[in-house]
Backbone as CSV, one residue per row, in Angstrom:
resi,resn,N_x,N_y,N_z,CA_x,CA_y,CA_z,C_x,C_y,C_z
1,MET,211.950,-19.478,23.482,211.446,-20.737,22.912,212.601,-21.439,22.194
2,SER,212.692,-22.709,22.460,213.799,-23.455,21.867,213.569,-23.655,20.388
3,LEU,214.626,-23.939,19.694,214.570,-24.144,18.252,213.685,-25.329,17.896
4,LEU,213.723,-26.360,18.743,212.923,-27.567,18.499,211.436,-27.249,18.584
5,CYS,211.079,-26.445,19.565,209.658,-26.068,19.735,209.179,-25.243,18.544
6,LEU,210.076,-24.352,18.057,209.722,-23.492,16.915,209.503,-24.328,15.667
7,ASN,210.387,-25.323,15.505,210.233,-26.201,14.336,208.925,-26.987,14.390
8,ASN,208.593,-27.486,15.592,207.342,-28.247,15.758,206.127,-27.370,15.468
9,LEU,206.201,-26.115,15.914,205.092,-25.188,15.679,204.896,-24.934,14.191
10,ILE,206.016,-24.709,13.520,205.948,-24.465,12.063,205.398,-25.676,11.345
11,LEU,205.864,-26.856,11.762,205.417,-28.093,11.133,203.921,-28.309,11.338
12,ASN,203.516,-28.095,12.604,202.087,-28.282,12.917,201.211,-27.288,12.166
13,THR,201.706,-26.060,12.053,200.963,-25.037,11.296,200.866,-25.416,9.825
14,TYR,201.927,-25.902,9.261,201.953,-26.319,7.846,200.963,-27.456,7.602
15,ILE,201.009,-28.431,8.563,200.103,-29.591,8.423,198.655,-29.138,8.516
16,ALA,198.399,-28.199,9.462,197.024,-27.703,9.643,196.544,-26.976,8.401
17,LEU,197.424,-26.133,7.846,197.063,-25.390,6.639,196.816,-26.312,5.448
18,LYS,197.641,-27.351,5.371,197.490,-28.313,4.278,196.170,-29.063,4.388
19,ARG,195.859,-29.422,5.670,194.585,-30.130,5.887,193.386,-29.239,5.523
20,ILE,193.514,-27.939,5.925,192.437,-26.996,5.595,192.289,-26.861,4.083
21,LYS,193.419,-26.789,3.394,193.409,-26.663,1.942,192.782,-27.876,1.282
22,MET,193.155,-29.071,1.785,192.600,-30.316,1.244,191.090,-30.388,1.506
23,PHE,190.699,-29.918,2.710,189.272,-29.929,3.065,188.473,-29.013,2.136
24,LYS,189.074,-27.801,1.928,188.412,-26.869,1.024,188.294,-27.424,-0.376
25,ARG,189.386,-28.081,-0.829,189.386,-28.648,-2.177,188.291,-29.714,-2.311
26,LYS,188.219,-30.587,-1.291,187.203,-31.640,-1.313,185.796,-31.041,-1.227
27,PHE,185.680,-29.997,-0.386,184.371,-29.363,-0.194,183.879,-28.732,-1.507
28,PHE,184.750,-27.950,-2.139,184.373,-27.285,-3.375,184.165,-28.283,-4.522
29,LEU,184.979,-29.359,-4.494,184.800,-30.400,-5.505,183.444,-31.078,-5.345
30,LYS,183.125,-31.386,-4.087,181.833,-32.009,-3.789,180.687,-31.062,-4.138
31,LEU,180.856,-29.792,-3.782,179.847,-28.789,-4.072,179.657,-28.635,-5.578
32,GLY,180.780,-28.615,-6.298,180.728,-28.486,-7.741,180.014,-29.655,-8.387
33,LEU,180.344,-30.859,-7.889,179.684,-32.054,-8.422,178.186,-32.035,-8.150
34,GLU,177.833,-31.558,-6.959,176.416,-31.477,-6.611,175.686,-30.467,-7.496
35,ILE,176.372,-29.332,-7.755,175.773,-28.321,-8.628,175.594,-28.865,-10.041
36,VAL,176.640,-29.542,-10.525,176.560,-30.149,-11.858,175.427,-31.162,-11.924
37,ALA,175.316,-31.966,-10.857,174.250,-32.972,-10.807,172.874,-32.319,-10.831
38,ILE,172.751,-31.207,-10.098,171.476,-30.484,-10.063,171.142,-29.928,-11.442
39,ILE,172.153,-29.326,-12.096,171.947,-28.755,-13.431,171.542,-29.829,-14.426
40,ILE,172.266,-30.961,-14.368,171.946,-32.081,-15.264,170.527,-32.578,-15.006
41,GLY,170.184,-32.667,-13.715,168.846,-33.135,-13.342,167.760,-32.209,-13.857
42,ILE,167.992,-30.891,-13.680,167.017,-29.907,-14.159,166.911,-29.944,-15.680
43,SER,168.070,-30.015,-16.344,168.079,-30.066,-17.811,167.354,-31.301,-18.329
44,ALA,167.637,-32.425,-17.670,166.981,-33.678,-18.073,165.476,-33.591,-17.861
45,SER,165.094,-32.951,-16.745,163.674,-32.791,-16.443,162.985,-31.935,-17.497
46,PHE,163.644,-30.819,-17.858,163.093,-29.952,-18.901,163.031,-30.672,-20.237
47,TRP,164.062,-31.428,-20.534,164.129,-32.166,-21.798,163.008,-33.198,-21.884
48,ILE,162.839,-33.945,-20.771,161.774,-34.955,-20.725,160.407,-34.287,-20.820
49,SER,160.277,-33.146,-20.101,159.011,-32.404,-20.131,158.716,-31.893,-21.525
50,GLU,159.770,-31.402,-22.207,159.603,-30.886,-23.564,159.207,-31.989,-24.529
51,ILE,159.829,-33.166,-24.357,159.483,-34.313,-25.202,158.026,-34.694,-24.981
52,SER,157.611,-34.674,-23.701,156.229,-35.016,-23.369,155.252,-34.027,-23.976
53,VAL,155.602,-32.726,-23.905,154.744,-31.684,-24.474,154.651,-31.834,-25.989
54,GLU,155.792,-32.078,-26.641,155.799,-32.242,-28.100,155.014,-33.474,-28.516
55,ARG,155.138,-34.544,-27.719,154.390,-35.762,-28.026,152.882,-35.500,-27.907
56,ASP,152.505,-34.761,-26.858,151.098,-34.421,-26.670,150.594,-33.545,-27.818
57,LYS,151.426,-32.583,-28.240,151.049,-31.722,-29.370,150.877,-32.542,-30.641
58,SER,151.771,-33.496,-30.828,151.703,-34.341,-32.020,150.421,-35.173,-32.028
59,ILE,150.064,-35.692,-30.849,148.831,-36.477,-30.728,147.614,-35.601,-31.014
60,GLN,147.610,-34.391,-30.418,146.497,-33.465,-30.622,146.413,-33.016,-32.084
61,ARG,147.581,-32.798,-32.681,147.625,-32.356,-34.078,147.015,-33.424,-34.989
62,GLU,147.392,-34.674,-34.762,146.857,-35.772,-35.576,145.355,-35.904,-35.364
63,ARG,144.908,-35.740,-34.105,143.472,-35.820,-33.804,142.701,-34.734,-34.550
64,VAL,143.233,-33.515,-34.541,142.574,-32.391,-35.203,142.531,-32.599,-36.719
65,LEU,143.650,-33.024,-37.290,143.713,-33.225,-38.747,142.771,-34.340,-39.198
66,LYS,142.701,-35.410,-38.410,141.793,-36.513,-38.745,140.338,-36.060,-38.651
67,SER,140.055,-35.234,-37.656,138.697,-34.713,-37.491,138.305,-33.846,-38.691
68,ILE,139.219,-33.003,-39.140,138.959,-32.155,-40.309,138.771,-33.012,-41.558
69,LEU,139.591,-34.066,-41.683,139.494,-34.942,-42.856,138.154,-35.681,-42.878
70,ILE,137.722,-36.165,-41.717,136.431,-36.869,-41.634,135.303,-35.944,-42.060
71,GLU,135.329,-34.719,-41.539,134.265,-33.774,-41.887,134.348,-33.372,-43.363
72,SER,135.561,-33.287,-43.905,135.695,-32.939,-45.323,135.055,-34.005,-46.207
73,ASN,135.139,-35.265,-45.787,134.482,-36.345,-46.539,132.962,-36.210,-46.458
74,ASP,132.474,-35.820,-45.269,131.025,-35.589,-45.109,130.572,-34.422,-45.990
75,ILE,131.392,-33.376,-46.040,131.066,-32.215,-46.872,131.045,-32.608,-48.352
76,LYS,131.994,-33.435,-48.759,132.054,-33.885,-50.159,130.771,-34.631,-50.542
77,ASN,130.334,-35.541,-49.662,129.104,-36.292,-49.922,127.905,-35.354,-50.017
78,TYR,127.881,-34.366,-49.131,126.795,-33.380,-49.139,126.800,-32.592,-50.451
79,CYS,127.971,-32.150,-50.880,128.095,-31.363,-52.111,127.727,-32.185,-53.346
80,ASP,128.132,-33.442,-53.365,127.790,-34.315,-54.498,126.275,-34.443,-54.637
81,GLU,125.613,-34.583,-53.497,124.154,-34.700,-53.516,123.506,-33.387,-53.956
82,ARG,124.064,-32.262,-53.486,123.540,-30.947,-53.847,123.687,-30.689,-55.350
83,ILE,124.842,-31.021,-55.890,125.070,-30.803,-57.324,124.088,-31.629,-58.158
84,LYS,123.845,-32.848,-57.723,122.900,-33.720,-58.430,121.496,-33.096,-58.439
85,ILE,121.038,-32.647,-57.276,119.697,-32.071,-57.165,119.610,-30.737,-57.894
86,TRP,120.652,-29.899,-57.729,120.636,-28.578,-58.375,120.673,-28.689,-59.894
87,ASN,121.356,-29.687,-60.417,121.351,-29.908,-61.867,119.971,-30.351,-62.344
88,GLN,119.295,-31.124,-61.512,117.920,-31.520,-61.843,117.001,-30.303,-61.864
89,ASP,117.223,-29.377,-60.934,116.441,-28.137,-60.909,116.603,-27.380,-62.228
90,ILE,117.826,-27.320,-62.706,118.105,-26.629,-63.975,117.403,-27.325,-65.136
91,GLU,117.446,-28.651,-65.140,116.789,-29.407,-66.220,115.281,-29.176,-66.212
92,ILE,114.698,-29.158,-65.038,113.251,-28.938,-64.923,112.869,-27.551,-65.445
93,TYR,113.642,-26.552,-65.059,113.364,-25.188,-65.519,113.534,-25.075,-67.032
94,ASN,114.587,-25.683,-67.544,114.811,-25.634,-68.999,113.639,-26.247,-69.765
95,LEU,113.129,-27.352,-69.271,112.018,-28.032,-69.933,110.729,-27.219,-69.838
96,LEU,110.517,-26.578,-68.708,109.312,-25.768,-68.542,109.375,-24.482,-69.364
97,LEU,110.561,-23.950,-69.546,110.725,-22.706,-70.306,110.747,-22.937,-71.817
98,ASN,111.008,-24.186,-72.194,111.032,-24.509,-73.619,109.629,-24.376,-74.214
99,GLU,109.537,-23.817,-75.409,108.221,-23.608,-76.026,107.479,-24.924,-76.253
100,LYS,108.222,-25.958,-76.578,107.603,-27.271,-76.769,107.879,-28.125,-75.549
101,LEU,106.821,-28.576,-74.919,106.961,-29.349,-73.675,107.226,-30.819,-73.973
102,ASN,108.319,-31.325,-73.416,108.628,-32.753,-73.514,108.218,-33.401,-72.193
103,ILE,106.990,-33.868,-72.157,106.406,-34.362,-70.900,107.136,-35.596,-70.378
104,GLU,107.495,-36.503,-71.239,108.108,-37.763,-70.787,109.443,-37.506,-70.089
105,ILE,110.255,-36.663,-70.685,111.551,-36.357,-70.062,111.341,-35.637,-68.728
106,LEU,110.391,-34.696,-68.729,110.108,-33.941,-67.501,109.571,-34.855,-66.401
107,LYS,108.725,-35.774,-66.762,108.169,-36.716,-65.772,109.265,-37.603,-65.192
108,ASN,110.235,-37.989,-66.013,111.335,-38.834,-65.528,112.243,-38.099,-64.549
109,ILE,112.384,-36.799,-64.766,113.265,-36.009,-63.894,112.528,-35.573,-62.630
110,ALA,111.325,-35.024,-62.826,110.590,-34.444,-61.702,109.892,-35.488,-60.840
111,ILE,109.454,-36.570,-61.445,108.827,-37.710,-60.753,107.410,-37.416,-60.260
112,SER,107.189,-36.251,-59.617,105.873,-35.964,-59.039,105.545,-34.478,-59.127
113,LYS,104.270,-34.158,-58.881,103.838,-32.756,-58.857,104.540,-31.996,-57.726
114,ASN,104.734,-32.664,-56.610,105.394,-32.022,-55.465,106.813,-31.582,-55.808
115,ARG,107.478,-32.408,-56.585,108.865,-32.084,-56.964,108.907,-30.830,-57.829
116,VAL,107.974,-30.712,-58.762,107.925,-29.537,-59.626,107.547,-28.305,-58.815
117,GLU,106.550,-28.449,-57.972,106.088,-27.336,-57.145,107.181,-26.856,-56.195
118,TYR,107.966,-27.815,-55.695,109.057,-27.455,-54.795,110.037,-26.511,-55.497
119,ASN,110.288,-26.796,-56.768,111.188,-25.938,-57.548,110.675,-24.513,-57.653
120,LEU,109.366,-24.380,-57.705,108.768,-23.073,-57.937,108.644,-22.223,-56.677
121,ILE,108.364,-22.852,-55.538,108.020,-22.054,-54.355,108.973,-22.221,-53.173
122,TYR,109.945,-23.109,-53.295,110.905,-23.292,-52.194,112.330,-23.063,-52.699
123,TYR,113.170,-22.627,-51.809,114.587,-22.480,-52.153,115.377,-23.589,-51.467
124,ARG,116.477,-23.943,-52.068,117.321,-24.996,-51.488,118.462,-24.346,-50.716
125,ASP,118.443,-24.526,-49.425,119.480,-23.930,-48.581,120.796,-24.663,-48.791
126,PHE,121.870,-24.019,-48.386,123.190,-24.655,-48.458,123.771,-24.691,-47.050
127,ASP,123.757,-25.874,-46.471,124.175,-26.020,-45.073,125.045,-27.268,-44.912
128,PRO,126.275,-27.234,-45.424,127.162,-28.406,-45.314,127.546,-28.663,-43.860
129,PRO,127.898,-29.897,-43.533,128.308,-30.210,-42.151,129.576,-29.459,-41.756
130,MET,129.460,-28.603,-40.744,130.603,-27.796,-40.308,130.762,-27.801,-38.784
131,ASN,130.070,-28.721,-38.105,130.105,-28.727,-36.636,131.504,-28.989,-36.086
132,ARG,132.226,-29.905,-36.720,133.584,-30.208,-36.249,134.487,-28.980,-36.379
133,TYR,134.402,-28.317,-37.522,135.224,-27.126,-37.747,134.870,-26.030,-36.745
134,ARG,133.588,-25.785,-36.552,133.158,-24.753,-35.603,133.635,-25.089,-34.188
135,SER,133.587,-26.372,-33.836,134.046,-26.793,-32.516,135.543,-26.539,-32.340
136,LEU,136.307,-26.821,-33.384,137.758,-26.583,-33.336,138.069,-25.093,-33.190
137,VAL,137.262,-24.271,-33.846,137.442,-22.815,-33.739,137.113,-22.355,-32.325
138,ASN,135.997,-22.836,-31.788,135.543,-22.401,-30.463,136.478,-22.858,-29.342
139,THR,137.037,-24.064,-29.485,137.927,-24.589,-28.438,139.370,-24.115,-28.609
140,GLY,139.667,-23.528,-29.764,141.033,-23.077,-30.024,141.957,-24.180,-30.492
141,ASP,141.401,-25.353,-30.796,142.231,-26.495,-31.203,142.832,-26.334,-32.599
142,LEU,142.383,-25.336,-33.347,142.985,-25.097,-34.665,144.446,-24.673,-34.546
143,LYS,144.855,-24.293,-33.330,146.249,-23.891,-33.120,147.212,-25.053,-33.374
144,TYR,146.690,-26.283,-33.311,147.546,-27.456,-33.534,147.854,-27.671,-35.017
145,VAL,147.116,-26.983,-35.893,147.364,-27.104,-37.334,148.564,-26.231,-37.693
146,GLN,149.625,-26.848,-38.159,150.853,-26.124,-38.485,150.946,-25.752,-39.965
147,SER,150.325,-26.546,-40.820,150.425,-26.330,-42.268,149.702,-25.051,-42.688
148,GLU,150.436,-24.156,-43.321,149.841,-22.924,-43.827,148.882,-23.206,-44.977
149,ASN,149.172,-24.248,-45.749,148.287,-24.616,-46.860,146.922,-25.051,-46.354
150,ILE,146.931,-25.827,-45.268,145.667,-26.280,-44.690,144.900,-25.111,-44.086
151,LYS,145.605,-24.235,-43.378,144.951,-23.062,-42.786,144.303,-22.198,-43.870
152,GLU,145.045,-21.995,-44.955,144.555,-21.147,-46.044,143.354,-21.785,-46.733
153,ALA,143.417,-23.106,-46.935,142.305,-23.818,-47.578,141.057,-23.785,-46.704
154,LEU,141.237,-23.945,-45.399,140.105,-23.887,-44.469,139.439,-22.512,-44.496
155,THR,140.250,-21.482,-44.537,139.718,-20.113,-44.570,138.921,-19.868,-45.843
156,ARG,139.477,-20.282,-46.982,138.770,-20.099,-48.252,137.473,-20.904,-48.291
157,LEU,137.555,-22.144,-47.812,136.401,-23.046,-47.877,135.243,-22.539,-47.032
158,HIS,135.531,-22.246,-45.760,134.464,-21.924,-44.808,134.095,-20.450,-44.750
159,ASN,134.815,-19.619,-45.481,134.493,-18.197,-45.484,134.181,-17.702,-46.907
160,LEU,135.220,-17.560,-47.717,135.044,-16.983,-49.052,134.134,-17.830,-49.941
161,ASN,134.508,-19.110,-50.156,133.727,-19.959,-51.059,132.329,-20.242,-50.525
162,PHE,132.236,-20.441,-49.224,130.936,-20.708,-48.601,129.988,-19.522,-48.794
163,SER,130.494,-18.315,-48.558,129.656,-17.118,-48.677,129.172,-16.912,-50.109
164,LYS,129.995,-17.299,-51.094,129.593,-17.157,-52.497,128.400,-18.059,-52.819
165,VAL,128.426,-19.283,-52.314,127.310,-20.205,-52.566,126.055,-19.707,-51.848
166,VAL,126.224,-19.296,-50.601,125.082,-18.844,-49.795,124.452,-17.584,-50.378
167,SER,125.265,-16.698,-50.937,124.739,-15.442,-51.485,123.776,-15.700,-52.639
168,THR,124.066,-16.713,-53.470,123.155,-17.038,-54.572,121.826,-17.560,-54.036
169,VAL,121.888,-18.299,-52.921,120.668,-18.807,-52.294,119.811,-17.637,-51.806
170,ASP,120.443,-16.616,-51.256,119.713,-15.432,-50.783,118.996,-14.726,-51.934
171,TYR,119.649,-14.649,-53.087,119.020,-14.029,-54.256,117.815,-14.856,-54.721
172,GLU,117.964,-16.182,-54.641,116.872,-17.064,-55.063,115.621,-16.842,-54.227
173,LYS,115.803,-16.583,-52.941,114.656,-16.368,-52.045,113.782,-15.222,-52.558
174,LYS,114.426,-14.146,-52.998,113.687,-12.968,-53.469,112.907,-13.279,-54.739
175,ILE,113.554,-14.023,-55.654,112.873,-14.385,-56.904,111.693,-15.307,-56.615
176,ILE,111.874,-16.242,-55.706,110.809,-17.193,-55.369,109.597,-16.460,-54.803
177,GLU,109.826,-15.436,-54.008,108.720,-14.643,-53.458,107.910,-14.006,-54.584
178,LEU,108.612,-13.505,-55.620,107.929,-12.908,-56.773,107.130,-13.963,-57.540
179,ILE,107.717,-15.151,-57.691,107.047,-16.237,-58.418,105.773,-16.668,-57.694
180,ILE,105.858,-16.783,-56.378,104.688,-17.171,-55.585,103.585,-16.126,-55.715
181,ASP,103.963,-14.846,-55.633,102.979,-13.764,-55.763,102.296,-13.806,-57.136
182,LEU,103.084,-14.017,-58.176,102.540,-14.059,-59.534,101.529,-15.191,-59.698
183,ILE,101.893,-16.379,-59.221,101.007,-17.544,-59.399,99.743,-17.391,-58.562
184,THR,99.895,-16.958,-57.308,98.722,-16.824,-56.430,97.766,-15.731,-56.910
185,GLN,98.313,-14.694,-57.518,97.470,-13.590,-57.965,96.861,-13.834,-59.341
186,GLU,97.623,-14.438,-60.238,97.160,-14.549,-61.622,96.676,-15.944,-62.012
187,ASN,97.088,-16.957,-61.268,96.609,-18.306,-61.583,96.612,-19.172,-60.313
188,PRO,95.788,-18.808,-59.324,95.770,-19.563,-58.055,95.331,-21.022,-58.223
189,LYS,94.590,-21.293,-59.295,94.127,-22.668,-59.513,95.280,-23.634,-59.761
190,LEU,96.420,-23.078,-60.159,97.575,-23.929,-60.445,98.036,-24.655,-59.175
191,PHE,98.054,-23.942,-58.063,98.423,-24.577,-56.794,97.370,-25.597,-56.368
192,LEU,96.093,-25.273,-56.663,95.010,-26.207,-56.319,95.137,-27.496,-57.132
193,LYS,95.536,-27.352,-58.393,95.735,-28.538,-59.231,96.891,-29.393,-58.702
194,GLY,97.888,-28.697,-58.163,99.029,-29.428,-57.618,98.657,-30.282,-56.423
195,ASN,97.658,-29.831,-55.659,97.225,-30.574,-54.472,96.048,-31.508,-54.738
196,ASN,95.510,-31.438,-55.930,94.347,-32.262,-56.269,94.809,-33.603,-56.835
197,SER,94.600,-34.652,-56.087,95.047,-35.987,-56.502,94.288,-36.503,-57.728
198,LYS,93.135,-35.903,-58.027,92.347,-36.343,-59.174,92.927,-35.834,-60.497
199,ILE,93.728,-34.798,-60.395,94.362,-34.259,-61.599,95.703,-34.947,-61.800
200,SER,95.899,-35.521,-62.947,97.113,-36.300,-63.216,98.346,-35.414,-63.290
201,PHE,99.478,-36.052,-63.112,100.762,-35.358,-63.182,100.934,-34.725,-64.562
202,GLU,100.522,-35.439,-65.588,100.680,-34.958,-66.962,99.837,-33.710,-67.209
203,ASN,98.592,-33.721,-66.744,97.718,-32.553,-66.932,98.241,-31.348,-66.146
204,TYR,98.775,-31.628,-64.991,99.345,-30.545,-64.174,100.518,-29.897,-64.905
205,LEU,101.378,-30.720,-65.486,102.540,-30.204,-66.215,102.109,-29.379,-67.427
206,LYS,101.071,-29.833,-68.119,100.572,-29.095,-69.285,100.024,-27.732,-68.868
207,SER,99.285,-27.704,-67.753,98.716,-26.438,-67.262,99.810,-25.473,-66.847
208,LEU,100.807,-26.004,-66.159,101.929,-25.172,-65.696,102.715,-24.623,-66.884
209,HIS,103.005,-25.479,-67.818,103.769,-25.064,-69.003,103.012,-24.002,-69.797
210,LYS,101.718,-24.186,-69.951,100.885,-23.237,-70.698,100.890,-21.864,-70.015
211,PHE,100.787,-21.888,-68.694,100.770,-20.625,-67.948,102.110,-19.894,-68.058
212,ILE,103.190,-20.655,-67.993,104.536,-20.056,-68.100,104.728,-19.423,-69.469
213,GLN,104.296,-20.106,-70.516,104.478,-19.593,-71.872,103.611,-18.362,-72.142
214,GLU,102.483,-18.271,-71.454,101.552,-17.160,-71.696,101.812,-15.966,-70.786
215,ASN,102.498,-16.187,-69.688,102.723,-15.103,-68.728,104.183,-14.644,-68.790
216,GLU,104.386,-13.480,-69.375,105.761,-12.999,-69.568,106.460,-12.689,-68.243
217,LYS,105.711,-12.187,-67.271,106.317,-11.876,-65.967,106.857,-13.142,-65.307
218,LEU,106.023,-14.171,-65.296,106.448,-15.431,-64.685,107.631,-16.021,-65.442
219,LYS,107.532,-16.000,-66.752,108.597,-16.584,-67.571,109.919,-15.841,-67.360
220,SER,109.865,-14.526,-67.300,111.094,-13.747,-67.101,111.703,-14.014,-65.728
221,ASN,110.840,-14.157,-64.716,111.354,-14.467,-63.371,111.976,-15.858,-63.315
222,LEU,111.388,-16.789,-64.029,111.956,-18.143,-64.075,113.298,-18.143,-64.789
223,ILE,113.419,-17.303,-65.813,114.690,-17.197,-66.537,115.781,-16.629,-65.617
224,VAL,115.420,-15.600,-64.847,116.370,-15.037,-63.878,116.746,-16.086,-62.836
225,GLN,115.729,-16.813,-62.368,115.987,-17.867,-61.380,116.907,-18.941,-61.947
226,LEU,116.702,-19.270,-63.193,117.547,-20.266,-63.855,119.006,-19.805,-63.890
227,LYS,119.221,-18.511,-64.115,120.582,-17.972,-64.118,121.217,-18.092,-62.729
228,TYR,120.410,-17.855,-61.711,120.914,-18.023,-60.350,121.271,-19.483,-60.076
229,PHE,120.443,-20.386,-60.602,120.735,-21.815,-60.445,122.110,-22.161,-61.023
230,LYS,122.379,-21.625,-62.200,123.651,-21.917,-62.873,124.830,-21.278,-62.135
231,THR,124.606,-20.070,-61.615,125.651,-19.406,-60.825,125.930,-20.192,-59.550
232,ARG,124.869,-20.712,-58.974,124.992,-21.509,-57.758,125.835,-22.755,-58.009
233,ILE,125.613,-23.402,-59.129,126.399,-24.584,-59.500,127.869,-24.223,-59.659
234,SER,128.141,-23.108,-60.341,129.528,-22.664,-60.552,130.211,-22.373,-59.218
235,SER,129.491,-21.717,-58.319,130.050,-21.404,-57.001,130.311,-22.675,-56.210
236,LEU,129.418,-23.626,-56.334,129.587,-24.890,-55.619,130.775,-25.683,-56.162
237,LYS,130.991,-25.621,-57.463,132.144,-26.313,-58.059,133.458,-25.703,-57.549
238,LEU,133.486,-24.389,-57.408,134.658,-23.711,-56.857,134.866,-24.118,-55.399
239,TYR,133.778,-24.222,-54.686,133.805,-24.684,-53.285,134.405,-26.092,-53.212
240,LYS,133.985,-26.942,-54.131,134.486,-28.319,-54.161,135.970,-28.398,-54.520
241,LEU,136.429,-27.513,-55.391,137.852,-27.482,-55.741,138.710,-27.175,-54.507
242,THR,138.260,-26.213,-53.723,138.974,-25.876,-52.483,138.924,-27.049,-51.514
243,LEU,137.790,-27.717,-51.469,137.644,-28.892,-50.606,138.624,-29.992,-51.008
244,GLU,138.789,-30.196,-52.304,139.726,-31.210,-52.796,141.170,-30.842,-52.438
245,GLU,141.501,-29.542,-52.523,142.838,-29.081,-52.114,143.078,-29.401,-50.646
246,LEU,142.082,-29.122,-49.830,142.178,-29.371,-48.391,142.374,-30.859,-48.113
247,GLN,141.597,-31.694,-48.770,141.699,-33.139,-48.553,143.071,-33.673,-48.980
248,TYR,143.596,-33.126,-50.069,144.925,-33.551,-50.533,145.994,-33.213,-49.494
249,GLU,145.974,-31.990,-48.993,146.969,-31.552,-48.002,146.860,-32.385,-46.718
250,LEU,145.645,-32.640,-46.298,145.424,-33.442,-45.083,145.953,-34.863,-45.264
251,SER,145.637,-35.453,-46.386,146.064,-36.840,-46.667,147.578,-36.945,-46.720
252,GLU,148.242,-35.956,-47.329,149.690,-35.979,-47.435,150.355,-35.905,-46.058
253,ILE,149.865,-35.034,-45.192,150.458,-34.885,-43.857,150.191,-36.111,-43.002
254,LEU,148.977,-36.608,-43.026,148.630,-37.794,-42.228,149.353,-39.030,-42.727
255,LYS,149.625,-39.075,-44.028,150.366,-40.211,-44.605,151.800,-40.225,-44.109
256,VAL,152.404,-39.024,-44.004,153.773,-38.903,-43.515,153.849,-39.273,-42.039
257,ASN,152.846,-38.803,-41.286,152.849,-39.089,-39.845,152.528,-40.545,-39.561
């Protein structure tokens, strides 16, 4: 082979190798750019998805907190009404247990024979509006509540404080059963007077007061019942304090958002 042919072969081989090298460089560069583009695309997709998820959580969180706040206002109104009525119950019992009957004051508080009789033979249940809270528990939406203060207040309100108020109501039921038995057995005419429209409210109150003062069993049971009434008020006030804590925490978070 001539020297010229050898030189041409070497040159052609060099050019071919250089072209292959350039092709590889372009190929890997293109491949690298495509990989980078894919990574960026995936990262951006995850980032956008994460933003969307967080936005949805934020919307759900605000919805849940507003729902709890609305129900807390309903509970407050319910408790205010309960405290008003329960305090009237205490006043009625105090007046009936007093040795000297103040009929005018009692008539202003009790208003009617039915109101007085209700105190003696019925118990007042404690059933604040809790449907929204129960729904949040059942659906698992309470998971959107991040504040530990709110979680803790909800637990105290709907479990510990609630059970304390309800427990006093359960005790009242037992005392009321004893009171009903005493009146029906020892003075059944008292209930008949309560239903007799011909007997005035004033005469009914005098008969009831006289029977209470003369019957030690009835009077002692009414005194025990009165103590339960006062305990019930104290428990309800504690319940309301927790409710106020909850409302404060809710208002602060919703105000920031």
